[in-house]
Structure formats: C-alpha cells, structure tokens
C-alpha positions in Angstrom: 12.8 -15.4 26.0 10.1 -16.9 24.5 6.5 -15.6 25.3 6.0 -14.2 28.4 3.0 -15.7 29.6 3.0 -14.7 33.1 4.8 -11.3 34.8 7.3 -14.3 36.8 8.8 -15.0 33.3 9.7 -11.4 32.8 13.4 -10.4 33.9 15.3 -7.6 33.0 18.8 -9.2 31.3 21.9 -8.3 33.2 23.2 -4.7 31.9 19.7 -3.2 30.4 18.8 -0.7 32.6 22.2 0.4 33.2 22.0 1.0 29.6 18.6 2.6 29.6 19.8 4.6 32.2 23.2 5.7 30.2 20.9 6.5 27.5 18.4 8.5 29.3 21.6 10.8 31.1 22.3 11.5 27.5 19.1 12.7 26.3 18.4 9.8 24.3 14.8 8.9 23.9 14.1 5.4 24.4 11.5 3.2 23.2 10.4 -0.5 23.3 8.8 -1.5 20.1 7.4 -5.1 20.2 5.7 -7.7 18.7 2.9 -9.5 20.9 1.3 -12.1 18.8 0.8 -14.2 21.6 -2.5 -12.4 22.4 -3.7 -12.6 19.0 -2.8 -16.8 19.5 -4.8 -16.7 22.9 -1.5 -17.8 24.8 -2.2 -14.5 27.1 -4.7 -11.7 27.5 -4.0 -8.1 26.3 -3.9 -7.0 29.8 -1.1 -9.2 30.7 1.2 -6.8 28.1 0.2 -4.3 29.7 1.0 -5.3 33.6 4.5 -6.7 31.9 5.0 -3.4 30.8 4.4 -1.4 33.6 6.4 -4.2 36.1 9.3 -3.4 33.3 9.1 0.0 34.1 8.9 -0.3 37.7 12.1 -2.3 37.4 13.7 0.3 35.5 13.0 2.8 37.7 14.8 1.1 40.4 17.8 1.9 38.4 17.4 5.2 37.8 16.6 4.5 34.1 13.1 5.1 31.8 11.6 4.3 28.6 9.6 7.3 26.8 7.3 5.2 25.4 6.2 1.6 24.6 4.9 0.4 21.3 3.2 -3.2 20.5 1.3 -5.2 18.3 -1.2 -7.8 19.1 -1.9 -9.1 15.9 -1.2 -12.0 13.9 -3.3 -12.7 10.5 -4.1 -16.4 11.3 -4.6 -15.9 15.3 -7.4 -17.2 17.3 -8.6 -13.9 18.7 -11.0 -12.6 16.3 -10.3 -8.8 17.2 -6.5 -9.5 17.1 -6.4 -11.6 14.2 -5.6 -9.0 10.9 -2.5 -8.2 8.7 -1.5 -4.7 9.9 1.3 -2.3 9.6 2.6 -2.0 13.4 3.6 -5.9 12.6 7.5 -5.6 12.5 9.1 -5.3 10.2 6.5 -3.0 9.0 7.1 0.6 10.8 4.0 1.4 12.0 4.7 1.7 15.5 7.7 3.4 14.6 5.8 5.7 12.8 3.2 6.2 15.9 6.6 7.2 18.0 7.9 9.6 15.5 4.8 11.3 15.0 4.2 11.1 19.0 7.9 12.8 19.5 9.0 14.2 16.7 12.4 12.1 16.4 14.7 12.8 13.5 14.9 9.1 12.1 18.4 10.1 10.6 19.8 10.2 13.9 18.6 7.6 15.8 18.9 3.6 16.0 17.6 0.6 16.9 19.0 -2.5 18.6 17.5 -5.7 18.8 17.9 -9.2 19.0 16.0 -10.3 15.2 16.7 -10.2 11.6 13.1 -8.6 11.7 14.0 -5.6 14.1 17.2 -5.0 11.5 14.9 -5.0 8.6 12.5 -2.8 10.3 15.4 -0.4 11.2 16.4 -0.6 7.4 12.7 0.4 6.3 12.4 3.2 8.7 16.1 4.2 8.0 17.6 3.7 11.4 21.2 2.2 11.8 20.6 -1.2 13.3 22.6 -3.1 16.0 22.1 -7.0 16.6 22.5 -8.3 20.2 23.5 -11.6 20.8 20.9 -12.0 24.2 17.3 -13.0 23.1 17.2 -14.7 20.2 20.4 -13.2 18.5 22.5 -15.9 18.9 20.3 -18.1 16.9 19.7 -15.1 14.4 23.3 -15.1 13.8 24.0 -18.7 13.3 20.8 -19.8 11.2 19.2 -16.7 9.8 21.5 -14.4 9.1 23.6 -16.4 6.5 20.6 -16.4 4.5 19.4 -12.7 4.4 20.5 -9.3 2.6 19.5 -7.4 6.4 22.9 -6.9 7.8 23.2 -4.8 11.3 25.9 -1.9 11.2 27.3 -4.3 14.6 26.7 -7.0 16.1 27.1 -6.8 20.4 27.2 -9.0 23.2 24.3 -7.4 24.8 22.3 -4.1 25.1 25.2 -2.3 27.4 27.6 -3.3 24.5 25.5 -1.4 21.7 24.5 1.2 24.1 28.4 2.3 24.4 28.8 2.0 20.9 26.2 4.5 20.1 27.4 7.0 22.7 31.2 6.3 21.3 29.5 7.4 18.0 27.5 10.5 19.4 30.3 12.4 21.0 
C-alpha cells in the first residue's frame, strides 16, 4: 500500500472489517499499531494521520466493527521534520506503542496476538511475547519471498489475509 499521503489512498482491504467485527463479537480488544515515518520525512503532516485514522474508524463502524485504540509512531531518526527526527522506543520493532496499549487497557500479553504484514511486526510481537501471524496482503508477499528466508524471526502462521488470521485465532481460543 505504501505511504498513505492523501486520504483518497486509504482503503480497507477485503474482509478486514468483517475480521475486526468477529474479534469484537468474541470480546477481543483490537488495536492498530503503526509506524508513520512519512510524518518525520516530511511526506505528509501529522494531521493527515489523524484524519486517516478517523476515516478508517468511520468505515469500520459502517460494518459494525471498531478498533479499541490506534497507536502510531511519527518518528524517523534521519527525518527532515526536526520535531519528529529522533530515535525512539515507539518505532517498530520497538515495543513502546504496545506498552502504551498494555498499560491503558491492562492487556495480558501471553493471551494476545499480533497480525501484521512485515517481519518488523513479527519482531515487535516476539519482543513483547505475542504470538504472530504474517498476512500476505500489504507488504506480506514481498516479505515472505525476500525477507523471511534471511531472518530469524518466524511467525506462527502465514495466512492470505486478516480474515484468515482472525479465523485461525478464533479456533485457537475456543
């Protein structure tokens, strides 16, 4: 999907709203944790990040789905926007954003999952003691073909998309 540098570039992937709704119905907390280095790089303003997140939440609500929290990192060490050009603990694979969610919502990490499209997501999950599922959507296929063979981080499972990942999780939690 690349940088979402304009609201018109944001789309919910097929099955995403249904997947989140299923998690909601089963009592799972659902969070979005995302690096948004485009802010630090000067590709788009931080206000756009908030606008995109609000738009995503509106789209989800139309499908009776919701996220319980959105946590993002706007930083990048060599960014052009001075305010956001720094090393931090919130940039994935750092777990600063997960720690924020855990503290705010009293999350039991051992019972939690991470679903992502990059091995950076899987690494963050490993550090935070989360079980990780890699999806083929987004960056997933490229990560599987070019990055996974050279990394020690391995997901528990690779699925076609978010809905497949959620269906797997729901079978594990029965």
